[in-house]
C-alpha positions as CSV (number, residue, x, y, z in Angstrom):
1,M,-41.1,-19.3,-14.4
2,T,-38.5,-16.7,-13.1
3,Y,-34.8,-17.0,-12.6
4,E,-33.4,-18.8,-9.6
5,L,-30.2,-18.0,-7.8
6,L,-28.2,-20.1,-5.3
7,I,-25.9,-18.1,-2.9
8,A,-24.1,-18.8,0.3
9,D,-23.2,-16.7,3.4
10,R,-23.8,-13.0,2.7
11,S,-21.2,-11.9,5.1
12,Y,-18.4,-14.0,3.6
13,S,-19.2,-15.2,0.1
14,S,-17.8,-12.6,-2.3
15,W,-18.9,-14.5,-5.4
16,S,-22.4,-14.8,-4.0
17,L,-22.5,-11.0,-3.6
18,R,-21.4,-10.5,-7.2
19,G,-24.1,-12.8,-8.5
20,W,-26.8,-11.3,-6.3
21,L,-25.9,-7.7,-7.4
22,L,-26.3,-8.7,-11.0
23,F,-30.0,-9.3,-10.3
24,A,-30.7,-6.7,-7.6
25,K,-29.0,-3.7,-9.2
26,F,-30.6,-4.3,-12.5
27,D,-34.1,-5.0,-11.2
28,I,-34.3,-8.6,-12.5
29,S,-36.8,-10.8,-10.6
30,V,-35.2,-13.8,-9.1
31,T,-36.1,-16.5,-6.6
32,L,-33.3,-16.8,-4.1
33,H,-32.0,-20.0,-2.5
34,E,-29.5,-19.5,0.4
35,S,-27.0,-22.0,1.7
36,R,-24.2,-22.1,4.3
37,L,-20.6,-22.6,3.5
38,Y,-18.9,-25.5,5.3
39,D,-22.3,-26.9,6.2
40,P,-23.1,-30.6,5.2
41,A,-26.2,-29.3,3.5
42,F,-24.1,-27.1,1.1
43,A,-23.3,-30.1,-1.1
44,Q,-26.9,-31.1,-1.3
45,D,-28.0,-27.5,-2.2
46,L,-25.5,-27.5,-5.0
47,R,-26.9,-30.7,-6.3
48,S,-30.2,-28.9,-7.0
49,F,-28.3,-26.8,-9.5
50,P,-26.5,-29.4,-11.5
51,P,-23.7,-29.5,-12.6
52,A,-22.6,-26.5,-10.4
53,R,-19.8,-27.0,-8.0
54,S,-19.8,-23.6,-6.3
55,V,-21.9,-20.5,-5.8
56,P,-23.4,-18.5,-7.3
57,A,-25.4,-20.7,-9.6
58,A,-28.4,-19.5,-11.6
59,R,-31.2,-21.3,-13.2
60,L,-32.8,-19.7,-16.3
61,P,-36.5,-19.7,-16.9
62,S,-35.9,-22.5,-19.4
63,G,-34.4,-24.6,-16.6
64,A,-30.8,-24.4,-17.9
65,V,-28.2,-23.8,-15.1
66,V,-25.5,-21.1,-15.6
67,M,-22.4,-21.5,-13.4
68,D,-19.9,-18.9,-12.4
69,S,-20.6,-15.2,-11.9
70,L,-19.0,-14.0,-15.1
71,A,-21.1,-16.5,-17.1
72,I,-24.2,-15.3,-15.2
73,A,-23.3,-11.7,-16.0
74,E,-22.9,-12.2,-19.7
75,T,-26.0,-14.3,-19.9
76,L,-28.1,-11.6,-18.2
77,A,-26.6,-8.9,-20.4
78,E,-27.5,-10.9,-23.5
79,R,-31.0,-11.7,-22.3
80,H,-31.7,-8.1,-21.1
81,P,-29.9,-5.9,-23.6
82,D,-31.7,-2.7,-22.4
83,A,-30.9,-3.1,-18.7
84,G,-27.6,-1.3,-19.0
85,F,-25.3,-4.1,-17.7
86,W,-22.3,-2.6,-19.7
87,P,-21.5,1.0,-20.5
88,Q,-23.1,2.3,-23.6
89,E,-20.0,3.9,-25.1
90,E,-17.9,1.3,-27.1
91,D,-14.5,2.0,-25.6
92,S,-15.8,2.2,-22.1
93,R,-17.7,-1.1,-22.6
94,A,-14.6,-2.8,-23.9
95,F,-12.6,-1.5,-20.9
96,A,-15.3,-2.5,-18.5
97,R,-15.2,-6.0,-19.9
98,S,-11.4,-6.1,-19.6
99,I,-11.2,-5.0,-15.9
100,T,-14.1,-7.3,-15.0
101,A,-12.3,-10.3,-16.5
102,E,-9.1,-9.2,-14.7
103,M,-11.0,-9.1,-11.5
104,H,-12.5,-12.5,-12.1
105,A,-9.1,-14.1,-12.7
106,G,-6.6,-12.0,-10.8
107,F,-5.6,-10.3,-7.6
108,A,-4.9,-13.7,-6.0
109,D,-2.6,-12.3,-3.3
110,L,-5.2,-9.7,-2.1
111,R,-8.1,-12.1,-2.2
112,G,-6.2,-15.0,-0.7
113,T,-4.8,-13.0,2.2
114,F,-7.9,-11.0,3.0
115,P,-11.2,-12.9,2.6
116,M,-14.4,-10.9,2.5
117,N,-15.9,-10.3,5.9
118,L,-18.8,-7.9,6.4
119,R,-19.3,-8.6,10.1
120,Q,-16.2,-6.9,11.6
121,G,-13.1,-5.0,10.8
122,F,-9.4,-5.6,11.7
123,A,-6.7,-3.2,12.9
124,D,-2.9,-3.1,12.4
125,V,-3.0,-5.6,9.6
126,P,0.3,-6.3,7.9
127,V,0.3,-5.8,4.1
128,S,2.8,-7.8,2.0
129,D,4.5,-6.5,-1.1
130,A,2.4,-8.8,-3.3
131,V,-0.8,-7.4,-1.8
132,T,0.5,-3.8,-2.2
133,R,1.1,-4.6,-5.9
134,D,-2.5,-5.9,-6.3
135,L,-3.8,-2.7,-4.6
136,A,-1.8,-0.5,-6.9
137,R,-3.1,-2.3,-9.9
138,I,-6.7,-2.0,-8.8
139,E,-6.3,1.7,-8.1
140,H,-4.8,2.2,-11.6
141,L,-7.7,0.4,-13.2
142,W,-10.2,2.4,-11.1
143,S,-8.5,5.7,-12.1
144,L,-8.6,4.8,-15.8
145,A,-12.3,3.8,-15.6
146,R,-13.2,7.1,-13.8
147,G,-11.3,8.9,-16.5
148,M,-13.7,7.4,-19.1
149,A,-16.8,7.8,-16.9
150,G,-20.0,9.6,-17.8
151,P,-22.3,11.2,-15.2
152,G,-22.4,9.3,-11.9
153,D,-20.1,8.0,-9.2
154,W,-19.6,4.4,-10.2
155,L,-16.6,3.2,-12.1
156,F,-18.0,4.2,-15.5
157,G,-20.5,6.7,-14.2
158,A,-23.7,4.5,-14.3
159,Y,-23.6,1.2,-12.4
160,S,-22.3,-1.7,-14.5
161,I,-21.2,-5.3,-14.2
162,A,-17.7,-4.0,-13.3
163,D,-19.1,-2.4,-10.1
164,A,-20.7,-5.7,-9.1
165,F,-17.4,-7.5,-9.6
166,F,-15.3,-4.9,-7.7
167,A,-17.7,-4.6,-4.8
168,P,-16.1,-7.3,-2.7
169,I,-12.7,-5.8,-3.3
170,A,-14.0,-2.5,-1.9
171,T,-15.2,-4.3,1.2
172,R,-11.8,-6.0,1.7
173,I,-10.0,-2.6,1.6
174,A,-12.4,-1.3,4.3
175,T,-12.5,-4.4,6.4
176,Y,-8.8,-4.7,6.8
177,G,-8.0,-1.0,6.8
178,L,-5.8,-1.4,3.6
179,P,-4.1,1.7,2.2
180,R,-5.9,3.6,-0.5
181,S,-6.0,6.9,-2.3
182,A,-8.7,9.6,-2.1
183,L,-10.1,8.3,-5.4
184,A,-10.4,4.8,-4.0
185,Q,-12.0,6.1,-0.8
186,R,-14.7,7.9,-2.8
187,Y,-15.4,4.7,-4.6
188,L,-15.7,2.8,-1.3
189,D,-18.1,5.5,-0.1
190,T,-20.2,5.1,-3.2
191,T,-20.3,1.3,-2.8
192,F,-21.2,1.3,0.9
193,A,-23.8,4.1,0.7
194,D,-25.8,2.1,-1.9
195,P,-29.1,0.9,-0.3
196,V,-28.9,-2.3,-2.3
197,F,-25.4,-3.2,-0.8
198,Q,-26.7,-2.1,2.7
199,S,-29.6,-4.5,2.3
200,W,-27.3,-7.4,1.5
201,R,-25.1,-6.7,4.5
202,T,-28.0,-6.2,6.9
203,H,-29.5,-9.6,5.9
204,G,-26.1,-11.2,6.4
205,L,-25.8,-10.1,10.0
206,N,-28.8,-12.2,10.8
207,D,-26.8,-15.4,10.0
208,A,-24.5,-17.0,12.6
209,P,-20.8,-16.1,12.1
210,Q,-18.4,-18.5,10.6
211,S,-15.3,-19.2,12.6
212,N,-13.3,-20.0,9.4
213,Y,-13.1,-16.3,8.9
214,D,-11.5,-15.4,12.2
215,M,-8.2,-13.7,11.7
216,P,-5.1,-13.2,14.0
217,W,-5.5,-9.4,14.2
218,A,-7.2,-7.0,16.5
219,Q,-10.9,-6.9,15.9
220,T,-12.9,-3.8,15.4
221,S,-16.5,-3.1,14.3
222,W,-17.1,-3.0,10.6
223,P,-15.6,0.4,9.5
224,A,-17.5,3.5,10.2
225,P,-19.3,5.3,8.6
226,Y,-20.4,2.2,6.8
227,S,-21.7,0.2,9.8
228,N,-24.9,2.4,10.2
229,G,-25.2,1.1,13.7
230,S,-25.9,-2.4,12.7
231,N,-22.9,-4.1,14.3
């Protein structure tokens, strides 16, 4: 028996993206179950992963269900110690855990104002002081991580759980045209050039859009050069 993973809409479910990346980027075999947010069948799908109340939810080969993306991340890191889920160097590993936990619990203004949307972009979006503070904090953490990084273009050089958790933040910055530094732009470029991320987005475009994610701003295509002609 392999792992199983329940996710929802690829274009909109940021936590599903995080959970899926934990398997896809570390080459861990998983049977995928896909559901749709706001669909009556969503509750039924969740009942097949008791006692989960949200996505992602993972089932271990033993049959035990792991809820919440951070719990899934730590469980996989524990079960696959040679996969490289966390940085090898001790201080980098501690800091990667710290910023992953902050991402998991924080940045409520940014996340609440700008939900993940991989189908389209928006122009002339107003940015509140609270969101500006979230963005500044994220950039500060990214800068510190890059200062500790080994070879490679991810936050700590090689891909880690921290990158899986910050991927939806990178998409929000691009989708809504939020202000960012050159360092942040390079990280966005790295995230969106990744074939694994591109596969996730391409599959999501096959699903019907969700009107819940319509926003009151001018619509554009998902930001070039990341759209790759798939809008």
